[in-house]
N, C-alpha and C positions, 0 to 999 in steps of 0.2 A: 391423397392429401398428406403432406409430410408434417409430422408432429414437431412443433418448435418448443424447446424448453423455455420456461418462464424466465430463467436467469440468463438466457442467451441474448447477447447484444447483436442486433442486425448487422453491424459493421465489423465487430471484433470477435464474434463467436462467444462461446461460453467460458473460454479460458480453462483454468483448473480450479478445483475446490481447495479450500484451506484445511480440510479435514486431516491431512497428514501431519499438521502441527499438533493436533490433540495428543496429549501424553508426552510431548517433547518439551525440552527446556528452551527458552528463548535465549540463545547465546549472544547474538549480536544483532544490531539494527543499523543499517546504513541508510542514508537519505541523499537525495539530489536536491540542491538548493540553487535558485537563480540569484546571482549577484550582479547588480547593474550599478556601476560607479560606486558612490558612497552611500547608496540607499540601504536602509535597514532590510535585512533578509526576511522575507515573509515565510509562510509555511512551506513545507517541502513539496516538490513536484512529484517525487516518487519515494517509496520506502521499500527496503528489502529486509525481510524477517529471516534471520539465519538461525536454524535450530542446532541443538547439540549434536546432531548426527550429520551435520553438513548440508542439510537441505536448505534451499534458499527460495523464498516466495516473494515475488515482486508485485507491489501494489501501486497502481497509478490510475489516472483518469484518461478516458478516450475523448476524442473530438466531439462525440455525440453525448457527452456527460455521463457515460457509463463508468463503472469502476472495473478496471482490468486487473485480474489476478492471474499470474502466470508463474511457472517455474523458470527462474532466471537469476543469475548472479549479478552483483553490482558491476556497472561499467565504469570506465574512466570518465572524469569530467571533460568538458569541451568548451571551446570559445565560440561565441555566436557574434563576434565582431561588435558592432555598435549596439546590439541588443543585450550584451552582457556575457557572463560566463556561468555555465552550470558546473557547480562543485559537487562532487560525490565524496562523502566521508561518513565515519561513524557518527551517530546522532549526538553523542555526549548527553547533555540533559535537555536537548531542544525539542523533544516530542514526548507525548504521554507514555510511549513505550519504555522510556528510560527507567521509570519506577518499577518495571517488571522484568528487567534483565536478570537472567538466572532462574526465573520462575517457570514452572510447568504450565503449559497451556491446558486449561480444563475443557473448554468448549469453543467452538466457532459457529457463527450463524451469519446468514446473508439476508439482505433485504433486496427485493427485486421489483421492477415495474415492467409491465408487458411490452411497452414500446422501446425501452432503453436497456432492459436486462438488469444486471446487478448494479445497485446504486450504493450499497453499504456492506461492510464486513465488520463483524464485531468479534473480538478476540477476548476471551475471559480467562483471568488468572485468579488464584485464591485471594489476592489482595485488591482486585478490581478488574475493570475491563477497559479496552481501548476500542473506539469505533473509528473505522476508516470509511469516509463517505465522499461521494462526489457531489459537490455543490456548485452549480453554475460553471461546470467544467474544471473546477479546482479540487485538489485533494484536501480534505479536511480531516484532521485527527483530533479526537476529543475523548475525554474520560467519561 
C-alpha cells in the first residue's frame, strides 16, 4: 500500500512547499485578473510571490478546489475571446500582500483536507499575515 501525503491533491499532486520563502523578503507580487467587458474586476485568479533572491512561487486553485502551490514565474496575459481577457500585472494595492512588500517572511503554514489536499496557505510577516485559500474553486486572499 502506497502512503499518500495529506497535503497531496489527487489530481494535481502535492506541488511544492512554501518554506523557501521563510527568511526572505517579499520583493514583488504579480496577479492574474479576469476582465470581462466593463465589469468590475473581482479577486485574482493567480498570484506570484517573488522573493528578494529571485524565487517565484505561484499560488492558484485547481478544478477540484485544491490550492496549487508551485515554482513558476508570472506568464503573459491572454485573450479568451467572448469570455474576457486575463491580465497579469503587479498587484499595486489590490491584494493584502501589498501591505507587506519589502518585509521578511517569518513563517508559512498550510491547511489540508484528506480528499482535496492543500486548501490554504498562510504567510506571516512581522506586521501581519495573508491567507491564500481555495473557496468554491476561487482563490481568496485575506488578512
